[in-house]
C-alpha positions in Angstrom: 2.1 9.2 -14.5 3.0 12.9 -15.0 3.5 15.9 -12.7 1.5 19.1 -12.6 1.3 22.1 -10.3 -1.6 23.9 -8.8 -1.5 27.5 -7.7 -3.8 28.2 -4.8 -6.2 31.0 -5.5 -6.2 30.4 -9.2 -8.9 28.3 -10.9 -7.6 24.8 -11.9 -8.8 22.9 -15.0 -11.4 20.2 -14.5 -8.9 17.7 -15.9 -7.1 17.8 -12.6 -9.9 15.9 -10.8 -8.3 12.8 -9.4 -4.8 14.3 -9.2 -2.8 13.1 -6.2 -1.1 15.4 -3.6 2.7 14.7 -3.3 3.0 16.2 0.2 0.9 17.3 3.2 -0.5 20.8 2.8 -2.8 23.1 4.8 -5.6 24.7 2.8 -7.4 27.6 4.5 -6.6 26.0 7.9 -7.5 22.5 6.9 -4.9 19.7 6.8 -4.8 17.7 3.5 -2.6 14.6 3.7 -0.2 13.5 0.9 -1.7 10.9 -1.3 -5.1 12.6 -1.3 -7.0 12.4 -4.5 -8.4 15.8 -5.4 -12.1 16.0 -6.0 -14.0 18.7 -7.9 -14.9 20.3 -4.5 -11.2 20.2 -3.6 -10.3 22.0 -6.8 -12.9 24.6 -6.2 -11.6 25.2 -2.7 -8.0 25.5 -4.0 -9.2 28.1 -6.6 -11.0 30.3 -4.0 -9.3 33.6 -2.9 -9.3 32.2 0.7 -7.0 29.3 -0.3 -3.6 29.5 1.3 -1.2 26.6 0.8 1.3 25.7 3.5 3.5 22.6 3.1 4.1 20.6 6.3 7.8 20.0 6.0 8.8 18.3 9.3 12.2 19.1 10.5 12.8 22.1 8.2 12.0 24.8 10.7 8.2 24.3 10.6 5.6 24.8 7.9 6.7 26.7 4.8 4.4 28.8 2.6 4.4 27.6 -1.0 3.4 29.4 -4.1 2.2 26.2 -5.9 1.3 22.6 -5.0 2.8 19.6 -6.8 0.4 16.9 -7.9 0.6 13.6 -9.8 -1.7 12.9 -12.7 -2.5 9.2 -13.3 -2.2 7.9 -16.8 -3.7 4.7 -18.3 -2.4 1.7 -16.4 -1.4 3.7 -13.3 -2.9 2.7 -9.9 -3.3 4.9 -6.9 -1.4 3.7 -3.7 -4.6 2.8 -1.7 -6.1 0.8 -4.6 -2.8 -0.9 -5.2 -2.4 -1.8 -1.5 -5.9 -3.2 -1.4 -5.4 -5.3 -4.5 -2.1 -6.7 -3.3 -3.5 -7.4 0.2 -6.3 -9.4 -1.3 -3.7 -11.4 -3.3 -1.5 -11.9 -0.2 -4.2 -12.8 2.3 -5.3 -16.4 2.7 -7.8 -18.0 5.0 -8.0 -16.8 8.6 -7.3 -13.2 7.9 -9.4 -10.0 7.7 -8.3 -6.7 6.2 -8.1 -3.3 7.8 -7.4 -0.1 5.8 -6.1 1.3 3.6 -4.5 4.1 5.6 -1.7 5.9 3.9 -1.3 3.1 1.4 -1.0 0.5 4.1 -3.5 -2.4 4.6 -3.2 -4.6 7.7 -4.0 -8.3 7.8 -5.5 -9.3 11.2 -6.0 -12.7 12.6 -9.7 -13.7 12.3 -9.3 -16.4 15.0 -6.7 -17.9 17.4 -4.3 -20.1 15.5 -0.9 -20.4 13.8 0.4 -18.0 11.2 1.9 -19.4 8.1 4.1 -17.4 5.8 5.6 -18.7 2.6 9.0 -17.1 3.3 10.5 -17.7 -0.2 7.5 -16.1 -1.9 7.6 -13.2 0.5 11.2 -12.4 -0.4 10.5 -12.7 -4.1 7.6 -10.3 -3.8 9.6 -7.8 -1.8 12.2 -7.7 -4.5 9.7 -5.9 -6.7 10.1 -2.2 -6.3 8.0 -0.5 -4.8 5.9 -3.2 -3.2 6.2 -4.0 0.5 4.8 -6.9 2.5 5.9 -7.5 6.1 4.8 -10.3 8.5 5.1 -12.0 11.8 7.3 -15.1 12.0 6.2 -18.2 10.2 4.7 -20.6 12.8 4.0 -17.8 15.3 1.0 -18.4 17.5 -1.5 -15.5 17.2 -4.8 -14.5 18.8 -7.9 -13.2 17.1 -7.4 -9.5 16.2 -3.5 -9.7 16.2 -1.6 -8.0 13.4 -0.2 -10.8 11.2 1.0 -8.9 8.1 0.9 -5.5 6.5 0.9 -4.6 2.8 2.1 -1.2 1.6 3.0 0.6 -1.6 5.7 3.2 -1.2 5.0 5.9 -3.8 1.6 7.5 -4.4 1.1 5.9 -7.8 2.4 2.5 -9.1 2.3 1.0 -12.6 -0.4 -1.6 -13.0 2.1 -4.0 -14.6 4.3 -3.9 -11.5 1.3 -4.5 -9.3 0.3 -7.5 -11.5 3.7 -9.0 -11.0 3.4 -8.8 -7.3 -0.1 -10.4 -7.4 1.2 -13.3 -9.5 3.9 -14.0 -7.0 1.5 -13.8 -4.1 -1.0 -16.3 -5.4 1.4 -18.8 -6.9 1.3 -22.1 -5.0 -1.2 -21.0 -2.5 -1.7 -18.1 -0.1 1.4 -16.1 0.9 0.0 -15.5 4.4 -2.7 -17.4 6.3 -3.8 -18.3 9.8 -4.7 -21.9 10.5 -7.3 -22.0 13.3 -6.9 -24.3 16.3 -9.1 -27.4 15.9 -10.8 -28.9 18.9 -9.0 -32.3 19.5 -9.1 -35.0 22.1 -5.8 -35.5 23.9 -4.8 -38.7 25.8 -1.8 -38.7 28.1 0.4 -41.7 29.0 2.9 -41.4 31.8 5.3 -44.0 33.0 4.9 -44.6 36.7 8.6 -43.8 37.1 7.4 -40.2 37.3 7.6 -39.4 41.0 4.2 -39.0 42.8 5.0 -35.5 44.0 5.6 -34.4 40.3 2.3 -35.8 39.0 0.1 -32.9 40.0 2.5 -30.4 38.6 2.7 -32.4 35.4 -1.1 -32.7 34.9 -1.5 -29.0 35.6 1.1 -28.2 32.9 -0.4 -30.5 30.3 -4.0 -29.3 30.8 -2.7 -25.7 30.6 -1.1 -26.4 27.2 -4.0 -28.4 25.8 -6.9 -26.2 27.0 -4.9 -23.1 26.0 -5.0 -24.3 22.4 -8.7 -25.1 22.4 -8.5 -28.9 22.9 -9.4 -31.1 25.8 -7.6 -33.8 27.8 -9.6 -37.0 27.6 -7.8 -38.7 30.4 -4.4 -39.2 32.0 -3.1 -42.8 32.4 -0.2 -43.7 34.7 1.3 -46.9 33.5 3.9 -49.4 34.8 7.3 -49.2 33.1 6.4 -52.4 31.2 6.1 -53.1 27.5 2.7 -55.0 27.9 1.1 -52.3 30.1 2.3 -49.5 27.8 1.1 -51.4 24.7 -2.4 -51.7 26.2 -2.5 -48.0 27.1 -1.4 -46.9 23.6 -3.9 -49.3 21.9 -6.8 -47.9 23.9 -5.9 -44.4 22.7 -5.2 -45.3 19.1 -8.2 -47.6 18.3 -11.9 -48.0 19.0 -14.2 -45.7 20.9 -11.4 -44.4 23.1 -9.4 -43.2 20.2 -7.9 -39.7 20.6 -6.2 -37.4 18.1 -3.0 -36.9 20.0 -1.2 -38.8 22.7 1.2 -36.9 24.9 3.8 -39.1 26.7 6.3 -38.5 29.4 9.0 -40.6 31.2 10.5 -42.4 28.2 14.3 -42.5 27.8 14.3 -40.7 24.5 17.8 -41.9 23.6 17.3 -45.5 24.5 15.8 -47.5 21.5 15.0 -50.4 24.0 12.9 -48.2 26.3 9.6 -50.1 26.9 7.6 -47.2 25.5 9.3 -47.5 22.1 8.9 -51.3 22.1 5.2 -50.9 22.9 4.8 -48.3 20.2 6.2 -50.8 17.6 4.0 -53.7 19.0 0.9 -51.7 18.6 1.7 -50.9 14.9 3.1 -47.5 15.4 6.4 -45.9 14.4 8.7 -43.0 15.3 8.5 -40.1 12.8 11.3 -38.0 14.3 13.8 -38.4 17.1 14.5 -34.9 18.4 13.7 -31.6 16.9 15.8 -28.6 15.7 15.0 -26.3 18.6 16.2 -25.7 22.2 15.1 -26.1 24.9 13.1 -29.3 24.1 15.3 -30.7 21.4 14.8 -34.2 22.8 11.1 -34.1 21.9 10.1 -37.0 19.7 7.3 -37.5 17.4 5.5 -40.7 16.3 2.2 -42.0 15.1 -0.2 -45.0 15.3 -2.5 -44.8 12.3 -4.3 -41.4 12.5 -3.2 -40.8 16.1 -0.2 -38.6 16.7 2.2 -39.5 19.5 4.2 -36.6 21.0 7.0 -37.5 23.5 7.6 -34.6 25.9 11.2 -34.0 27.0 11.8 -33.7 30.7 11.9 -29.9 30.7 8.6 -29.8 28.7 6.8 -32.2 31.0 6.5 -29.5 33.7 6.5 -25.8 33.2 9.3 -24.6 30.9 8.3 -23.1 27.5 10.0 -25.5 25.0 9.9 -26.7 21.4 6.8 -28.6 22.4 5.0 -25.3 22.8 5.8 -24.5 19.1 5.1 -28.0 17.7 1.9 -28.7 19.5 0.1 -25.6 18.2 1.0 -26.7 14.7 -0.3 -30.2 15.2 -3.5 -28.9 16.8 -4.1 -26.6 13.9 -4.0 -29.4 11.3 -0.4 -29.7 10.2 0.7 -33.2 9.6 3.1 -35.0 12.0 5.9 -35.2 9.4 9.5 -34.2 8.7 8.4 -30.9 7.0 6.5 -29.7 10.1 9.4 -30.5 12.3 12.0 -29.0 10.0 10.4 -25.6 10.0 11.1 -25.3 13.8 14.8 -24.8 13.1 14.3 -21.2 11.8 14.0 -19.3 15.1 14.6 -22.4 17.1 16.8 -20.8 19.7 14.0 -20.3 22.2 15.5 -17.8 24.6 13.3 -15.5 26.7 13.4 -12.9 23.9 11.5 -15.3 21.7 8.5 -15.8 24.1 6.3 -13.7 21.8 6.2 -16.6 19.4 4.7 -19.0 21.9 1.0 -19.5 22.8 -0.3 -17.1 25.5 -0.1 -19.8 28.2 3.7 -20.3 27.6 4.8 -16.7 27.5 4.8 -16.5 31.3 6.4 -20.0 31.8 9.9 -20.5 33.0 12.4 -20.4 30.2 16.2 -20.4 29.9 18.2 -17.3 29.5 19.6 -18.5 26.2 
């Protein structure tokens, strides 16, 4: 790129069509924003006797009259800020996102649907090391609603070298989308509760579970209260894991999560299931446990998550109901931002943002 100057009231050469303003100016009472690409009509207006240029220098005692206007001329390989931001946004955005803009070289990526935002954090950091490209996002794993702002893409100067932009595009698309939203999938959920749960707590428990499940677009198939007995629990799990009654996810409550001999864990093994993870790296809810029987996921709710508190379950369940596998990788990602104090409520699904939560 190279710089040139335009004197208002003086005819400009046609070669300045496409030149870019470097600051806000007022021309004959009309505001022209920095970054504007000058058209032939703009040059004609600038060359008219009525053209008076006033720079909008905020904080410097008000607008200042200028004798000339600084502009940038693009050379081969240069890309205007708006075009660059759009190109980079298309490279950054994966499924579940729609673009808005550009406005002042910023393109916003909005959630197309309710779901879970996924951000490849390492790639994001590598891209943001490339001067002058900027990409900023919500937290990885954050639950978003349709229309929510998930990420923004911006190019700082008015003109960027095409080679720099290409570097950013390569980082963005390497190994899959840099940012995407996984929509919630409609799943059938079964619930198994040991009868040791007090009768007075059952209504509260069922209300809490239905709120969680329905708030994520799924449905509770049924709730089974089962004796604290290995055989009874094995039968309940088998009904949910096989045959016409099979569900996608089983939520359980009442197990002693630290007791390997708990009848629920014995029953899980007898029906051919296994525990994937004992506890998760987040609090409250760190005693959550995860298992599976074939294609059916088993999610053991901690005591605090069985009722009303917003816990790690309210971060893990959305991931599972948007298609993430019930494996160590999904659980491990909960550790970043896993201190779930009241200030972190924005990361939860809408139903959990009003639930009881610890102070820290």
